[in-house]
N, C-alpha and C positions, 0 to 999 in steps of 0.2 A: 504494500500500500504506500502510495506517495505521501510524504509528510505534508500537513496542512499548516497554514499560518493564520493567526487570528487578526492580523492588522496589515494594512498596506505597507507601513514602514518596515515591518519585519520582513515582509515579502520582498521589498526592494533591496534591503540591505543584506539579506541572506542569499537570494539567488535570482530573483525576478524571472524565474524559470517557468512559473505556473500561469495558466490562463483561466480566467474566471469562468465558472459555469453558471449560467443564468437561464431564465425561462425562455430566452430568445435564442438558445443555441441553434435551433432548427427553425428556419422560416419556411412556411409551407411552400412546396414547389409549385403550387398553383399560381403563386405570384411571381414566378421566375421571369415572366415576360411582361409583368405589369409594373407601372411606376409606383413609387412609394415615397413617403416623406422622411426627411432626416431632421430631427429636432435636438439641438444641443443647448443644454441649460435654459430650456423654455423658449428658445428662438429657433424658428424653422430656418434651415440653412439650404440654400439652393446650390446645387452642384452641376457642373457641366464638364464632362458627361456625368450622367446620373449614376448613383450606386446600382449595382446589379448583383444577381445571385449566381453563384457557381458552386456546384456540389453541396447545395443546401447551406451555403455560407454567404453572408452579405459582405460584399467588397465595396470599399469606398475610396475616393481619391484622397491620398494621405495628406496632401497639403491642406485641404479644406478642414479636415478634422484637427490636424496639428495646430493650425492658426487659431481655431476656435477654442482650443484648450491651452493656449499660451505656450505651445511647444514650437521648437524650431525644426525645420526639415532641411537636410543637406543632401545633395545628389552627387555621387561620384560616377560620372558618365563612363569613364574608362573601364571601371570594374563593375558597373551596374549595381551599385550599392546605395541604399537609402539610409541616412543617419537621422534619427529622431532624438532630440535633446530637450529635456525639461529639468532644469536645475542640475542636480548631480546625476540624474538618470540619463543613460544613453542606451538607445536601442538601435541595433544594426540589422538591416534586412537586405537580403540579396534577391534580385529579381529571379524568379523561377526556382528559388531554393526554399526547401521546407525548414531550413535551419535559421534560428533567430538567436542573436547574441545580445545579452543584457549586461550592462555595466553600471555599477554604482560605486564611485570612487575607485578603489583599487581592486574591487571584487567583480569578477566576470563569471557569468554562468550561461548555459545554453538550453534551448528548448526546441522541440520539433512541432511544427504546425501542420494541419492537414491540407490547407490550401495555400500554395506559395504566392507571394506577391507577383504581380504581372503588370505589363504595360498595355493600356488600352487608349487609343486616340491620343498618344503622347502624354498620357497621365499614368502615374503609378498608383495602382489599386492594391489594397491590402485588406485582409479580414478585419472588420471593425472591432471584433472582440479582442483581437491581438492588441490593437492600438489603445483601446479603452482600458484594458486591464494593465497593460504595460505602464500607462500613465496614471493609473489609479482612479478611474472613473467607473460609475455604474452604467448599466445598459438594460433597457426593457424593450419588449416588442408589443405594440398595441395592434392586435389582430384586426379589430373592427376598423381602425383608421389606417391600417397598413402603414404604420409609422414606427421608425426606429427612434427611441428616446434615449439620449445620452445625458447623464446627470453627474457632473463632476463633484457634487457634494456627497454623493453616495460612496461608501466604502464596502468592499466585498471580500468575503472569504473565497478562496479560489483553489482550483486544482489544475493539474496538467491536462493537455488535450487528450492524452492517451493513458490508459491503465497499464503502462509499460514502464519498468524500472530496471536499469542495470544494477545488479546487486552484488556481483562478484568483484567489482572494482569501485572504490569510493571516489567521489568528486575530488579532484586535485591530487590523486594518488600518484606517486612516483613509480613508474614501471621499470624494474631493474633487469628483467629477464622473462623467461617463460611464464605466461599468465593464462589462467583459465577464465573464459568469458561466459557469464551466465546472466539470464534475464528473468525477472519475475513478472507474471501477469496477474492482475487482480480479477480478471475474467478470462474466458476462453480467447484464444488467439483471434485477431480480427477476421471477420468473414472474408473468405477468399484467399487467406494466407497460404502461400506455397513454399516460402523460404524465409529464413532469417539471415541477415548479413550483418557482420560487424565491420565498420569502417573506421579507419584512422585518418583524420583530416588535419591539415595544417590550420592553425588558429588564424593566420593572417589571410589565407586564400580560401579556406573552407574546401580545399581540394585535397584528395589523398587516394587511398587504396583500400580495397577489400582485404581484410586480414583473417577472416574466418567466415564460413557460411555453412548452411545445412538445412535440412527439412525437419529435423526433430527440435521442437521448440523448448523441450524440457531439459535437455542435457547441456553440460558445459562444453565449450569448444576451446581446444588448445591453440594458443597464439604464441609463436616464437618470433619476437620482433627482430628485425634486421638493424644493423648499425645505422643505415640511412633513415631509420624511423626516429632517431633521437631528436628531441626538441619538445616544445610546447604543442600539444595536440588536442584534438577533440575526438573522444571515443563515442561512436554512434552504434546503437543497436536498432536495426530497422527491419520491419516485416514488409514483404513484397508479394504481389500476386504472381500468377504464372506468366504474365506478360511483362514483368519487371516494373510494375507500377507500385509506388510507395503507398503503404496503408497505415502504418503506425510505428512509433519508436520512441527512443530516449537518447539523450546526448549529455555527456559530462566532460569537463576539462580534465586532462591528465598530462603528466610530463614523462616522456620516455627518456630514461637515462640509464642505458644498459651498463650493468656491472658484469663484464664478461666472465663467465665460468667455463673453463675448458678442462675437462677431466678425461683421462685415459682409462678405458675399461679393458678387461681381459687379463690384467696382471695387477698385483698389489705390491706395495713397498716391501722390500726384503725377500720376495718370493724366490724360490729355487726353481729355475727353468730346466727341465730335463726332456721336454717333449720336442719332437721334430718340427711340429707346426704349432704356432700360438696365435689364435684369433684375437685381434685387437679391435677396439672401437672407440668412437668419440662421443662423449656426453656433453652437449652444449646447452646453454640457456638462451641462445639466440640463433637466428637463421644465418648460416654461413654459406658463401658461394662455393667453397671447397675446403678440404683439409689436407694436410700432409703429416706424415709420421716421421719423426726424427729419432735415429738410433745412434748412440755413441758408446764406443768401447774406450773408457778412460785409461785403461792399462796400456793399450796399444795405440791410443790416439787415433782410432779409426772412426770414421763418420759416414753415415748414410742418411739420405732423406728421400722419401718417396715422391712420386709425381702427384699431381692434383687428383684428389679422390672424392667420391661421394661422401658427404658428411654422415650419411646414414648407412653407407655401404660396407664399412669395415675394412680391415687390412690384415693379411696373414703374415706374421713374422716367422721366418725360417732360420733359426739359429744354426750356426756352423761351428766346427771345432775351434776355429780361431776366435770365436766369441766367448769361449769358456773363461769364466772369471766375472768381473764386474761389467754391468751394462746399465745404461740409462736410456729411458725411452720417454718421449713426450709427443703430444699431438698439437699441431698448430692449425688454427682456423683463420680463414681469410675472408674479408668482405668483398663486395663486387668491385671495389676500387683497388684490390690487391693488398690492402693493409693487413698485417699479420697480428694475431692475438694468440699468445703462446700459453700453453698450459704448463704445469709443473712437471719436472722429471719424475718418473717412477724408477727407482733404483732396484735392480734385481741382480741375482747371480745366475750365470748360465753354466750348466754342467751336462752337456749332451755327449752321448757316446758316438764314436766314429761309425759312419754308415757308408757302405759301398754296395750298391745293388745294380746288377745288369738289367737294363730295361729293353723293351722292344720285342721280346719273345717270352713265352711262358713254358712251364714244364711240359715236356712230351709233345710239343708242337711239331707238326709236319710242315716243313718249309718247302714250298713249291713255287717260289717266286722271290721277290725282293722284300727284305725286312730292314728296318732302321734300328741299329743297335745304339744304345746310349748308356752312359754310366751315371746313375743317380748317386750323388755323394754329398756329404756335408763338410768337406774340407777342400782346401786348395791343392791343385796338383800341377806338376810340371810336365808330366808325361802320361798318356793314356794308350793302352793297347786292348784290342779285342781279340780273344784267343779261342780257337776251336781245337778240341782234343778228340782224336779218333778213339772211341771206346774199345775197339778191338786191338789196335796196334799201340795205343798210347802216344801216337805221333801228335805233336803239338804244332799248330799252324797259327802264326800271327796274321790275323786278317787285316789289321789296320793299326798304325802306330802314329801318334801325333801328340801335340801338347794337351789338347782337350777337344771335345766335340763329339758329335754322333758320326755314325758310319752306315752308309747304305750297302748292305751285303746281299749279293745276288749269286748264291752258290751254284756252280755248274756241276757237271758229271764227276769231276775229280774230287768233289767233296761229298759224294753220295754216301749215305749210311748213317749210323748212329753217332752223334757227336755230343760233347759236353762243351758248353760255351761259358766263358767267364770274362770279366774285365780285370785288367791288372794296371795299377797306377802307381806313380811315384809322387809323394808329396814334395813340398818345396824344400824340405830338409834332406831329400834323397831316399826316404824310407819307402819300401814297396808294400803295397796292400793288394789283396786279391778278393774279389767278390765270390760269393757262393756260386757254384756252377749250375747251369740249367741244361738238362738233357733235351735234345731235339732230334728229330729224324729228318734228314735232308734227302729229298727225292732225287735230286741230281739230274733231272730231265733237262735237256737242252731247250732253252726257250729264247724267244725274241719278242719284245714289246714295241709297238708302234708309238711314236711321239710326233706331235705336230698337228694332228687333226683329231678332234674329239667327237664322241658319239652325239649326234644331233646338231653338230655345228653347221652353220651356214657360211660357206666359203665364197667370198666375193672378190678376193684378191690373192696375191701371192702367199703361199704357205711354205714353211721350211720343214721338210720331212727328215726324220732320223729315227734310229732304233736304239734300244737298250737290250743287250744280250748277256747271258751268263757263259757264253763260249765265244771263241774267236771265229768269226765267219770268214769264209773264203770270198764271198761276194754278197751283194744285196740288190734287191729289185723291188720297186714300188709299183703296184698294179691297181688300176681303177677298174671298177665294174659298173656299167650302167644298169640300174635296177629295173629299168623299163624294157630295155632291149637285150640285156645280157652281154652287150659288147664290152670287151676289155681292152685296156691299153696300158702300156708301161710309161710311167711319167718320170722315172729316174732309176738308174742302175749303175753299178760300178764295183770295183774290187775293194774299195775302202768302205767298209760297213760303218765306220765311225763318222764318216763325212755327212754333212747336211746336203740334202737335195732340194732345190727350189722348184715349186710347181705353180704356174700361173694359168688359171682357167682361160680357155679361149671362148669366142662368141658362141660356138656350137656345143659347149660343154654344159649348158644350163640343165638342171634336172637333179634327180635323186641318184646318188652313187654310193658305192662302198669302196673302201680302200684297204689293202693289206700289204704287208711286206713279206718277201720271201728271201731267206738266206740259205746259203749252202754251208753245211757243216759235216765234215767227215764224208763228203760225197753225197749227202742226202739233203733234201729240202726241208727246212723248218719254217713255219709261217706264223705270223701274228694273227690275232683274231680279226675278223672283218668289221670294220668301223663304218657304220652308215652315216652319211652326211648329205648335205644339199649344196649344189653349186648355183649361185645366182649371179648373172652377168648383166642384169638390167640396171637402171638408175636407182641409186640408194638415196634416201632422204635422211637428213640428220636433224637433231633437235633444233628448235627455232625459238627466238625470243617472243615473249608475249607483249612486251612493251619496252620502251627505252629504259636502259639501266637506271638512269638518274630519276626516273619517274616511278620505279617499281615500289619503293617504300610507301609513297602516297597511295598507289594503286592497291597494295595489299592491306594497308591500314584502313582504307575505306571499306573494304570487305569485312574487316574485323569489327568496325564500328556498328555495322548492320546486324551483327550476331552476338557480340559479347554480352549485351545487356540481358539477353534471354538465356544464353548458354552458361554464363558465368566463367567461361574459360579466359585465361590471360590472352589479351590481344597481342601483347608484346611477344609472348612465346610462339603463338601461331604464325605471326609475321616473320619471326626469326626462322621458323621451320621452313616457310615458303622461300625465304632468301637462301637458306642453306641448300634446300633440295633442288632449286632451279638456278642457282648462281645468279641471284638478283634478277630472276625472270628471263635470263638469257638462254636457258637450256630447258625448254619444255618438250617432253617427248612427242614425237610424231611417228606415224607408221612408216617404217623404213622402206616399205615397198610402194605405197601409193601416196605418201605424204600427208595423210589425214592428221590434222592437228588435234591433240588430245585435250587441251585445256587442263591437264593434270598437273597441279602445282606441288603435289606431295609424293610423286612416284609410287602411287598405290597400284598394286597389281590386281588383275581380275577384269571384270566387265562393269562398265559404268552406264550412265543414262544414254550415252551415244555409242555403246558397244565397247570395243577395245582397239588398241593399236599395237602393232608388233614392234618391239624394240629389243635391245640387247640386255643380257645379264650374264654374269660370269659363272663358269663351271670349271671343273678340273678333270683331266683324264691322264692317267699314267704320269702324274706329277707335273703336268703342264697346264696352265690356265688358258682358257679360251672363251669366246663369247658364243652364246646360243640365243635363239629367239625366245622371247617371253612376252606374254600379253599384259598390257597395262591398261587401266581403266581410261575410257574416253568420256568426255562430258560435252554437253551442248554449249556450255559457257563456264567461265571460271567460278561463278557463284555456286554452281552445282558442285564443282570440285571442292570448294571451301566448305559447303554444307555437308558433303559426304565425308570429309575429313573430320568434321565435328561429330557426325553420327558415329563414325568408327570409334572415336575416343570416348564418346558419351554413352555408348550402349554395350560395347564388348566387355564381357566380365573380366578379362585379363587386365583391363585398364581401371578397375575400381580403385586401386591405390593412387593412381594419377588423379582421379576425380576428387579425391579428398583434399588435394592441394592445388588443383588446376587454376585457381585464381591467382596464385603466386608464381611468377615466371621462373624464379630460381629453383624453388622446391619442385615445381612442375617439370622442369627440364631434367632433373635427376630422376624423378618418378617415371618419366617416359622410358628412360634407359633401363630402370629396374623392371619395368613391365615388358621389356623385350621389344620396344618399338624399333630400335636400331641395333645393329651388331657392332657398329663403330664404337669402340671404347671411349673415344673422345667426343662423342655426339653431344652429350650434355654440356661439356665445357665450351664447345663450339657455339652452341645456342646462347649460353650465358655471356660469352665474349661479344657476340653480335649485338645482343640486347644492351650491354654496357657501352660498347663502342659507339653505337648509333642512337643512344638514349631512347630506345624503343619502349622503355618502361613508362614513358609519358603516355603511351597508348592505353595503359591500364588505369590512368588517372580517372577518378570519379568524384562525385559530390552527392549531395542530397537536397 
């Protein structure tokens, strides 16, 4: 329940936040188009234009009322602000804003009204109840005479416009970090309420950002302020309908003065670390752009710092033998401007056992192709060997010897049979260590693999053909087969099987083909598998711009303005995604064969409202990357692309964590990555950097 005050003076000096409730709160809508009289202190006052009714509220020209109540009215044309002054009382109104500021001396308070001041015929109109109550006058409605009666001699007890109160935060409270936001309702939520939003507005401009939102009106919402939120602010709780129209709310002054708390989780002071892997995390009381983890070995004066990481994503520390002894670890948080906020070191002792494991194969595996061997270890080495031992003869063969690294082993007939594999290394002091051996069975079949053309690839230009074999071939031949006619032709051959052979399709080669390589070994032919692919020799179309580069930001931000009020999604984030996905609108997919323009701003695959276009995506075959055709959604216009992107993020279950923070561009960027939107590990940082560099956060600015 809102607090009530028994006198006007107490009202003015405590908050001037409440609006009187009188018998004329609702003027019958039947008179909305009829003229009526205005009487102030017994005198009928003519107004031009006349007062009118909007949403069951009487609006009057402010200057007429103020002059008749001995108040002064000032107009700030640049900022569309109205100042009403009477003695020590000052009231600040903004055109089209539901927020009202009251000041008495050094005390300032705020209130929300249901009908915002507006301009009509070059006159500023405001709800008469607001003016009369703010200046301490009574008001009555004479229904028979259709007359509004203002009596400055009357004093009234009054309450706020709405039965809504922010109860989790006190007026004037200093916000030092994570805060839970809650609101109390004296009655059910306003009819038509679909969502509650918490806004943090600048006291000078009444503009700011959404800091929490949801559809459950009874639960508290977690707010992690960002460093850029520091300063004198207005905290607003506001109810909206499903079209984004304001219904009711409350507003109080607060001061954000973050006292950064940066704590490392996963280890504790003095802990003995013996595990191979130690999950670490960051516990912050503010919203950071990213974090880094710093690790120091003070005994050896070794230093490591991670790259930029998700503040909520965690980090795995992998201690090595050289770390044994004292170690200090801390987490560092950074704001969007790159300023660092350091946590305290957590000092631990590391005592891990030496580990050397051969990877790339498993016990009793049959090796009938190429495998990649690697030594998984937790200490530094100067030399690495991969060794195969014949279990029958005991013969030891060094497969590979180098300082460190993996080895691609493709055993031939000479290695056929049962083998024991192990890794042998030397540490930096010259000590030798051997991994446990792994028994395998090597088939030893002579094999040859084709490289240069992949399954399903569309070849439209020169390709370089080569093979990988586990035997020395006497010669090599590359053969094409037309899948429609059965015709074959040799496109490259020679005695040097390790050489690359170039093939460029001719005009008559268009169509579906397969390719294989044939090698001669020990007088016999061994072949690769047949790889089916397509040759295209016609004109190819490439991605096109949708608009001039220097106009794209305005183009994309306009699309956002049309949707963000309803969706609640950060306009800055979605604009940054469009910039990143299309290279500032200069690379929008088209159909590579017929040139159909996709209007696809987000690279979404599948079928859209205008079908799909064929473009390229990457695949891999026998260790070589190549492009294949893939279908991307096409739209009739960019608005459909924008809306479809919204739909994807707003309806798919996998993006529920994103929806919880989608109003915040920084938190939303990291949530997209956690939800699997992109495989690029730097995707979130790229978005955050674009938003910061080009001040896109201004697109998320809001008011009430």
